[in-house]
N, C-alpha and C positions, 0 to 999 in steps of 0.2 A: 277187413278192419272196420271197427265201429267205435264211436264215442260212447263211453259208459258213465262218465262223471264230469261234473262242472263244479269248480270251487273258486271262490273269490276272496280277495283281501282288500281292505281299505287301510292303507298304510300312512300314518302320520309322518310328515317330512320334518325332522328336527331343525331348529335354528341353525343357519340363517334362512332356511326354507327356500333355497334356490330350486326353481322348477315348479313351485306351487305348494300349497299347504298340505296336500295329500296326493297319493297316487292310488289308482284303482286297477288291480291286477286280477287276471283270471288264469286258472289252470284247467286244461282239458286232459282227460286220461282216456286211453283206448283200451279195448279188450286184450291187447297185447302188452299193457302196462307202459306204453309210450306216452310221455307227457309233453304238452305244448303250452307255452305261456303267451298271454296277450295282455294288452293294457288299453283302457279307455281314456280318451281325452274328453271328458264329459263333466260339465259343471252346472248343468241346468237345475239339478235337484240335489238334495242331501246325498253324499256319496254312498251311504249305506242303502238308500233307496235305489240308486243306480246299480249297485252290486246285485241287489235283488232282481232288478230288471235284466241284467246280464244273465243271471241264472235262469230267469224265466225264458228268455230268448233261446238260451242254450238247450234247456230241457224241451222246449217246443220243437225246435228245428234242427238240433244236432245230435242229441242223445239217440243212439240207435242208428245213426247215419254214418256214412263214410266221410272222413274229413277232406278227402280229395274232391268232393263234389261241391266246390266253391260256388259255381254259377247257380246251382239249384238252391243252395243255402241263401245266396243273395236275393234271388227272386222271392223266395218264401218269406224272408224277413222283411224285405222292402215292401211287400204287399200285406204285411201283418195288419190284421184288423181292418182290412179294406182301405188301406192308406195309399200306397203307390205314389208317394211324393217324398222329397228330401225331408228328413226329420232328424235334427241334430242329436236328440237324445237317443232315438233308436239306432242311428248310425254309429254313435259312440259305442253302444252295446255290441252292435254287429261287428264293428271294426276290431274290438278287443278279441272277440271269438274267432274272427277270420284270421287275424294274426296268429293266434294259437294253433289254428288248423294248419297254417303254412309251416309253423315250427315242427309240427308232427310230420307233415309231408316231407320236409327236408331231412328229418332224422330217419324216417323210413327209407328214404332214397340214399342216405349216407352222403348228402350233398348240402352245401349252403343253399339257402333259398334262392340267392341270385343266380346260381347255376341252372335253376329251373325256370328262370324268367327271361332267358336270353343270354345269360352269361356276362362276363366282365367287360365293361367299357372302361371303367376307371379303376386303376389299381389302388389308389388312395383317393380320399375325398377332402377337398378344401372345406374348412369349417370356420364359423364365426362364433363369437360369444357376445352376450350383453356386457355392458359395463356394470359390474356389480360392486357394491361397497366392500371395502376391505374388512369391515367388522359390522356387527349388528344385523338387523333384519334387511331383507331385500325389498320389503314394502316401504315405499318412500316416507309414509307418515310414521313409520316405526323405527327409523334409523337412529343411531346414537345421537347425531347432531343434525336435527331437521333443518337448521339454518345454514349448514355448510356441509354438503355431501356430494357424492358422485352424480346425483340426479339434478342438482341445481347450481353447482359451482364449476365454471369453466376450467379453472386451474386444476381442480381435483380430477375432473373428467379427463383432461388431457394427460395428466400424470398416470391415471389408471390405464388409459388407452396405450400409452407408451410402454407400460409394464407388460400388457398383453402382447405387444409387438415383440418385446424382448423374449417372451415365452415361445414365440413362433407364430402367433396369429398374424394374418395380414388382412383381417376384416373384423370390425367391431360394430356393435349396434347400440343405439341409445334412443330414448323417447322422452325428450325434455319439453314437449309441447304443452305442458300443463295438465290439469286434471281432466278426466273424461267422465261423463255422466250418462244416466239413462235418458237424458234429454238431448243428446248429441244427434246430428251435428250442430255445432255452434260456430259462431265467429271467433277466431282466436283473439285473445286480448293482446294489446300492444306489448305488454310485459312478457307474454308467452312467445311472441315473434322475436322480441329482442333477446330473451334468454336463449331460445333455440339457436338463433344466429350466432350468438357469442360462444355457445357450447361447441357448435360444429366448427366455427372458425378456430377456436383454441385447439381442438383435436387435430384439424388439418395442419395447423402450424407446427404442432408437436410431432406428428408422424410423417409429414410430407407426403410423398407418393408411395411410401412403403406399406400403406394400409388403406383399404376401402372403408368408408363410413356408411353405415346403414341407418337411415333416419326412420324411426318408427313413430307411428301414432296409433290410436286405437279406434279408427273410424270417427275421429273427433269433430270433423269440420263439415260445414256446408261446402259446396263446390267453390263458391267465391272465396270463402275463408281458406280453403286448401290452396287456392291459387296464390293468395297473399303470402302464405307460409312458404310455398315452393319458390316463389320469386326471391324471397329473402335468403334462403339457404342455397339456391342454385349456384352462386359463385364458388362454392366449396366442393362442388362436383360429387354429391353423395351417389353411391351405387344404386340406392333405391329410396323411394318415398312410399312408405308402407301404409296401406289402408287409410288413405287420406280422408275418405268419407265412410259412413256406415256401409256394411256389406250387402244391404238389402236391395240396392238399386245400382247395378253395374252401369246402367246408362248414364248415371250422374258421375260415377268414377271416371268414365270415359272422357268427360269434359276435362278433367285434370290431366289425363294421359295425353290428350291432344295439345294441352296448353304448355306443359313444361318439358324441358329436355331431360329431367330426372326420370329414370325408369320407374313406373308405378308397379308396386308389388302388392299382392293380396292373396287370401285363401285360407288363413288359419281357422276361420269360422265357417267355412263352406264345407258341404258334404255332397258326395256323389257326382258323377259325370254331368248331371243335368245342371247343377248350380255352377260348376266350372264352365260348362258350355256357354252360359249366359255371359260370363266374363269374356270368354274368347270371342264370341260373335259380336260383342259390343266394342271389342278392342279396348277394354277397360284397363288392362295391365299387360306388361310384357314379361313379368315374372310371377309365377304362381307358387304359393306356399302351402301346399296341402299338409295337414297333420294326420298321419296315418291312423292315429287313435280316434279320429272323427270322420275323416274323408270317405271312408268305406273300406279301409284296410288295404292290403298289398295289391291285389288284383285290380280292384276298382281304381286305385290311384295309378297303376300302370296304364290303364285305359285313359285316364285324365292326362297323363304325361304324353301319351301317343297323340291325343287330340291337340295338345299344345305344340308338339313337335311339328305338326303339319302347318302351323302358323308362325313358326320360328319364335315361339315363346319358351322361356327357360323355366326350370323347376328348382326351387330352393326349399326343401322340406323343413317344416316348422317343428319345433320340439320344446315347448315349455311344459314339460311333464316328466315322466320317469324314464328309466333306462330301457324298458321293453319297447316303447314307442321309438326310442332312439335306435335300438337295434333293428327294428322293422324299417325305419327310414333308411338306414345304412344299406340293408339288403336290396331295397328298391333302387336307391340312388346309384349304386354300383353299375346298374344295367342301363342307365338313361343316357342316350346321346345328347339330350338337351339339359343335362344337369348343370347347375351353376355353382351352388354352394349349399352347405347343410348347417343347420343350427346345432351347436354343441352347448352343453351346460358346463361352461368353462372347459376343463379338460376331462370331464366325466369323472372327477375325483369326488371326495367327500361322500355323502350318503348315497349318491348314485353308484359309486364303486362298492360301497358296503352292501347294497342290495343284490349284487351279483356275485357269483362264485368266482368269476374272473372279469376284471375290469375291461371296458371297451378300449381298444387300442387307439392311441393318439400320440403323435410326435410331429414337431416342427409345423404346427398349424394344420395338420391333416389327420383325418381319421384313417386308421388302418383296419380294413374289414377283416373280420374273423374268417378263417377257412373251415371252422367246425360246422357240422351238419345243422340244419335248421336255421334259427335266428343267429346262432353263434354265441349265445349267452344263456346262462342258467340262473333263474331267480333263486336267491337264498331264502327259502321259506321260513327258516328259523328267525331271520331278521324281520320278515313280514309279521310273523306271529308276535314278535316282541315290541312292535311299534304300531299298535292299533290306534286308528284315528278316533278321537272321542269329541272333537270340537263341533261347533255349530256353523261357522262360516263356510261358504262355498270356496272352491278352488281359486277362483278369481271373482272380482266384483267391480262395480262402478258406483260413483257417488249417486245418491238418490235425490239430491236437490239440484235445481238449476245452478249453473256456475255464475257467481256474481261478477259483474263487469269490473 
């Protein structure tokens, strides 16, 4: 079996844009006409540039090769251009292609990918969702009423959390800690600490002990600032304090982990076992959040999870992207003894469902893994063709001016 063709799509995500502005998908085809789908969680460059990079990596290291040879593919791509170091852009490209290889491998074997990774540990997977606005954009600055919405109003946030609990979720996430900028980490403003505390308090009072609260930031704070925020929200017992400082210095993050009783979570911006190893060796977090569209794909993240297991660290796969990364996350999570919880985009309805020929299974707060071969999902290529991305902004961004006190 050999890979013969690489094709990419950059798909615009219609309003409200849950999961990001666009998704980057790839399809590999073999000489036996078996296809496999992958997705990159990559926002460093224009997505069409990234799509070209995926095609380049695929043509250099996969076309003419057997998709089963994942380890060889990793070493060749990881060493591309005399690099041999974690590179977020390259690993986003590699991850998309590696996921597609596994989709082919599973289809050829007639088995779900998880059956080839150690088999089933979890029959279903506990999931969480962000608190999303009921209407308008998911970008806080673009919502219908910027003065009163789920991002900044404790009453609305509590009502939304309670609605998700009624749907079946028993964990919800929010990130009310104020704007994040290219100049982070910064000291949180008192108004941000106050709002964050009131938001978490309102949700806890609404849901009681029926629901965990996941407190997100985006690497926003200095260590001292993160400690101030942690101290303020600690009475409401969040399940985690996510990325309290920027991800480039796990030694600093470890200060917060030692300081607070709230478990520290991190990992959506990290790639390869080497970056995660620094988090582990510094005891910087007790929950790791790899995103398989960036972390190195399925096999590399299986290795990351195994390293974490040896230190009693849990895995909570990240997914603020499209349904192919979600499907890959699911295939891996099913096999992990140290799995904690997985990110869902609500119930994978809306455009995420439209992009697939069959929706990801979800019921009563839990994902139901597919038993179909490969990733268990098939990309609807006609929908991809009909929703080409033509915009200029990147998938995600940060304010480019320092935050005014």
